[in-house]
Z-matrix of the N, CA and C atoms (Angstrom, degrees):
N
C 1 1.448
C 2 1.514 1 108.90
N 3 1.299 2 118.88 1 108.42
C 4 1.454 3 125.11 2 177.67
C 5 1.529 4 112.82 3 58.04
N 6 1.308 5 119.01 4 8.03
C 7 1.461 6 122.59 5 -176.86
C 8 1.530 7 111.13 6 52.40
N 9 1.308 8 117.10 7 40.72
C 10 1.458 9 122.97 8 -179.89
C 11 1.520 10 109.20 9 -113.06
N 12 1.319 11 115.56 10 158.98
C 13 1.446 12 120.15 11 177.55
C 14 1.522 13 110.07 12 -66.49
N 15 1.303 14 116.74 13 152.76
C 16 1.453 15 120.99 14 177.24
C 17 1.528 16 109.13 15 -106.17
N 18 1.312 17 116.12 16 34.88
C 19 1.457 18 122.82 17 178.99
C 20 1.528 19 109.12 18 -81.74
N 21 1.337 20 116.25 19 133.42
C 22 1.458 21 121.52 20 -178.95
C 23 1.522 22 108.51 21 -132.32
N 24 1.329 23 116.67 22 128.91
C 25 1.466 24 121.03 23 177.65
C 26 1.524 25 109.39 24 -84.59
N 27 1.313 26 116.11 25 137.28
C 28 1.459 27 122.09 26 177.64
C 29 1.536 28 109.05 27 -68.67
N 30 1.330 29 118.01 28 130.79
C 31 1.464 30 119.50 29 179.34
C 32 1.530 31 112.93 30 -70.24
N 33 1.331 32 117.46 31 -14.96
C 34 1.464 33 121.51 32 -177.66
C 35 1.526 34 112.38 33 -92.12
N 36 1.337 35 116.25 34 -51.68
C 37 1.472 36 119.75 35 -175.65
C 38 1.526 37 112.81 36 -113.79
N 39 1.342 38 117.14 37 -5.11
C 40 1.472 39 124.47 38 179.34
C 41 1.531 40 112.97 39 66.06
N 42 1.310 41 117.39 40 18.99
C 43 1.463 42 121.29 41 175.62
C 44 1.516 43 110.93 42 -72.57
N 45 1.324 44 116.50 43 149.62
C 46 1.468 45 122.32 44 -179.86
C 47 1.525 46 109.96 45 -82.43
N 48 1.316 47 115.43 46 127.73
C 49 1.459 48 122.63 47 179.06
C 50 1.516 49 108.53 48 -128.12
N 51 1.332 50 116.48 49 156.89
C 52 1.461 51 121.02 50 -175.80
C 53 1.519 52 109.98 51 -136.43
N 54 1.334 53 115.57 52 144.78
C 55 1.459 54 120.79 53 170.75
C 56 1.513 55 107.06 54 -79.59
N 57 1.317 56 116.79 55 138.87
C 58 1.464 57 121.48 56 178.78
C 59 1.520 58 109.00 57 -119.78
N 60 1.312 59 115.93 58 147.08
C 61 1.448 60 121.02 59 177.95
C 62 1.510 61 112.64 60 67.66
N 63 1.327 62 115.49 61 -142.48
C 64 1.463 63 122.26 62 -177.60
C 65 1.533 64 107.75 63 -122.11
N 66 1.334 65 117.78 64 84.51
C 67 1.465 66 119.75 65 -175.37
C 68 1.525 67 112.89 66 -68.92
N 69 1.335 68 115.20 67 151.92
C 70 1.462 69 121.39 68 174.26
C 71 1.522 70 108.12 69 -79.03
N 72 1.337 71 118.61 70 158.15
C 73 1.466 72 121.24 71 -178.61
C 74 1.528 73 113.90 72 -56.73
N 75 1.314 74 117.67 73 -30.60
C 76 1.468 75 120.39 74 -177.03
C 77 1.524 76 113.15 75 -91.76
N 78 1.338 77 118.21 76 -0.99
C 79 1.467 78 120.56 77 178.92
C 80 1.521 79 110.16 78 -67.12
N 81 1.323 80 115.47 79 137.95
C 82 1.457 81 121.66 80 -179.67
C 83 1.526 82 108.84 81 -106.41
N 84 1.314 83 115.67 82 130.97
C 85 1.462 84 121.01 83 176.42
C 86 1.520 85 108.09 84 -82.12
N 87 1.330 86 115.88 85 125.03
C 88 1.460 87 120.56 86 178.39
C 89 1.518 88 108.39 87 -105.53
N 90 1.317 89 115.72 88 140.24
C 91 1.454 90 121.78 89 -178.35
C 92 1.525 91 110.11 90 -66.63
N 93 1.298 92 116.10 91 131.74
C 94 1.464 93 119.95 92 179.79
C 95 1.525 94 112.10 93 -78.54
N 96 1.323 95 117.78 94 -8.00
C 97 1.462 96 121.49 95 179.93
C 98 1.524 97 112.18 96 -100.71
N 99 1.344 98 116.87 97 -52.16
C 100 1.467 99 119.47 98 -175.23
C 101 1.528 100 112.70 99 -109.65
N 102 1.342 101 118.10 100 0.23
C 103 1.459 102 124.70 101 176.92
C 104 1.531 103 113.55 102 63.15
N 105 1.331 104 118.05 103 20.67
C 106 1.470 105 121.62 104 176.96
C 107 1.526 106 109.75 105 -86.65
N 108 1.338 107 116.11 106 156.43
C 109 1.463 108 120.50 107 173.06
C 110 1.524 109 108.39 108 -70.25
N 111 1.341 110 116.25 109 130.51
C 112 1.462 111 121.06 110 -178.43
C 113 1.520 112 110.25 111 -97.05
N 114 1.340 113 116.65 112 -59.74
C 115 1.476 114 120.62 113 -177.76
C 116 1.523 115 108.77 114 -167.05
N 117 1.342 116 115.78 115 151.24
C 118 1.454 117 121.20 116 173.20
C 119 1.526 118 108.50 117 -81.29
N 120 1.325 119 117.85 118 149.90
C 121 1.463 120 121.10 119 -174.55
C 122 1.527 121 112.14 120 -62.86
N 123 1.329 122 118.57 121 -39.98
C 124 1.471 123 119.26 122 179.49
C 125 1.527 124 110.91 123 -64.89
N 126 1.324 125 117.90 124 -35.30
C 127 1.465 126 120.79 125 175.98
C 128 1.530 127 110.60 126 -68.01
N 129 1.317 128 115.89 127 -39.17
C 130 1.470 129 121.24 128 177.97
C 131 1.527 130 110.59 129 -60.87
N 132 1.336 131 116.79 130 -46.09
C 133 1.465 132 121.13 131 -179.52
C 134 1.528 133 110.19 132 -63.83
N 135 1.331 134 116.94 133 -42.36
C 136 1.461 135 120.70 134 179.15
C 137 1.532 136 111.02 135 -62.11
N 138 1.326 137 117.18 136 -43.70
C 139 1.466 138 120.96 137 178.66
C 140 1.530 139 111.20 138 -64.21
N 141 1.334 140 116.47 139 -42.65
C 142 1.463 141 120.32 140 -179.84
C 143 1.530 142 110.68 141 -62.97
N 144 1.334 143 116.95 142 -41.72
C 145 1.468 144 120.91 143 178.68
C 146 1.520 145 110.51 144 -65.29
N 147 1.324 146 117.08 145 -41.28
C 148 1.470 147 120.86 146 179.77
C 149 1.526 148 110.44 147 -64.15
N 150 1.340 149 117.18 148 -44.37
C 151 1.471 150 120.27 149 179.76
C 152 1.528 151 111.25 150 -64.22
N 153 1.320 152 117.09 151 -38.94
C 154 1.467 153 120.50 152 178.86
C 155 1.522 154 110.63 153 -66.07
N 156 1.330 155 117.02 154 -41.57
C 157 1.472 156 120.86 155 178.02
C 158 1.528 157 110.33 156 -63.98
N 159 1.333 158 117.31 157 -42.77
C 160 1.461 159 120.83 158 178.17
C 161 1.522 160 111.14 159 -61.81
N 162 1.336 161 116.22 160 -40.10
C 163 1.459 162 120.21 161 179.81
C 164 1.524 163 110.82 162 -64.89
N 165 1.340 164 116.88 163 -43.49
C 166 1.462 165 120.36 164 -179.60
C 167 1.524 166 111.60 165 -66.59
N 168 1.317 167 117.07 166 -41.43
C 169 1.461 168 120.38 167 178.16
C 170 1.519 169 110.31 168 -63.12
N 171 1.325 170 116.80 169 -44.38
C 172 1.468 171 120.81 170 179.76
C 173 1.528 172 110.85 171 -62.50
N 174 1.310 173 117.22 172 -35.07
C 175 1.461 174 121.42 173 180.00
C 176 1.522 175 110.95 174 -62.31
N 177 1.335 176 117.60 175 -36.82
C 178 1.454 177 121.13 176 -178.19
C 179 1.521 178 112.65 177 -90.31
N 180 1.303 179 118.25 178 -27.21
C 181 1.456 180 121.94 179 -178.31
C 182 1.521 181 111.46 180 -80.01
N 183 1.313 182 116.54 181 -40.51
C 184 1.453 183 121.05 182 -175.39
C 185 1.529 184 111.28 183 -91.31
N 186 1.309 185 115.80 184 58.28
C 187 1.454 186 119.96 185 178.91
C 188 1.522 187 109.78 186 -90.80
N 189 1.295 188 114.93 187 158.60
C 190 1.459 189 121.47 188 178.07
C 191 1.531 190 107.58 189 -92.85
N 192 1.320 191 116.88 190 99.19
C 193 1.462 192 122.42 191 -174.57
C 194 1.525 193 111.09 192 -62.26
N 195 1.329 194 117.46 193 -41.87
C 196 1.465 195 119.33 194 -178.55
C 197 1.529 196 110.90 195 -64.47
N 198 1.316 197 117.77 196 -37.74
C 199 1.464 198 120.73 197 177.79
C 200 1.519 199 110.33 198 -67.23
N 201 1.340 200 116.92 199 -41.56
C 202 1.457 201 121.02 200 179.23
C 203 1.530 202 111.37 201 -64.11
N 204 1.330 203 116.98 202 -40.61
C 205 1.466 204 120.13 203 178.04
C 206 1.523 205 111.69 204 -66.16
N 207 1.329 206 117.16 205 -40.68
C 208 1.465 207 120.86 206 178.07
C 209 1.526 208 110.37 207 -62.21
N 210 1.344 209 116.91 208 -40.52
C 211 1.463 210 120.88 209 178.28
C 212 1.530 211 110.38 210 -65.63
N 213 1.320 212 117.13 211 -43.24
C 214 1.462 213 121.14 212 178.52
C 215 1.520 214 111.28 213 -61.60
N 216 1.324 215 117.52 214 -43.78
C 217 1.467 216 121.42 215 177.84
C 218 1.522 217 110.78 216 -61.64
N 219 1.312 218 117.82 217 -41.25
C 220 1.464 219 121.06 218 179.67
C 221 1.518 220 111.16 219 -64.67
N 222 1.321 221 117.19 220 -40.76
C 223 1.471 222 120.84 221 179.12
C 224 1.522 223 110.38 222 -66.88
N 225 1.319 224 116.98 223 -42.82
C 226 1.467 225 120.19 224 179.97
C 227 1.531 226 112.04 225 -68.62
N 228 1.312 227 117.35 226 -28.67
C 229 1.462 228 121.18 227 -179.81
C 230 1.525 229 111.87 228 -77.73
N 231 1.324 230 118.23 229 -18.43
C 232 1.467 231 121.90 230 -178.05
C 233 1.527 232 109.71 231 -121.14
N 234 1.331 233 118.20 232 77.04
C 235 1.472 234 120.76 233 -175.74
C 236 1.524 235 113.56 234 -62.13
N 237 1.337 236 118.06 235 -24.64
C 238 1.471 237 119.21 236 -178.99
C 239 1.525 238 112.47 237 -70.07
N 240 1.325 239 118.83 238 -14.69
C 241 1.465 240 121.72 239 -179.41
C 242 1.527 241 112.56 240 -98.61
N 243 1.315 242 118.11 241 1.71
C 244 1.461 243 120.91 242 178.66
C 245 1.521 244 109.99 243 -73.52
N 246 1.327 245 117.30 244 144.34
C 247 1.476 246 120.76 245 177.71
C 248 1.523 247 110.40 246 -62.12
N 249 1.294 248 116.88 247 141.67
C 250 1.455 249 122.17 248 176.97
C 251 1.503 250 114.64 249 84.02
N 252 1.283 251 117.78 250 6.19
C 253 1.466 252 121.91 251 -178.41
C 254 1.517 253 109.69 252 -92.71
């Protein structure tokens, strides 16, 4: 899934926990330190997908317009470096 780690911090003790194997959507991750319920696997997948979508959107939204314009001007000023020329 997204080639990301499946590490989850416990909301109670902040210990690092990991999903192992191929959990079912209803499987609950229990903290190996304080034995509290951390998160259900389907909730974990939903959160991971949401964070990945937010990261991708931010990558395209938070662009440096002045840098992009400078690059465009440089490309237009040097027609011999354009692809297909």
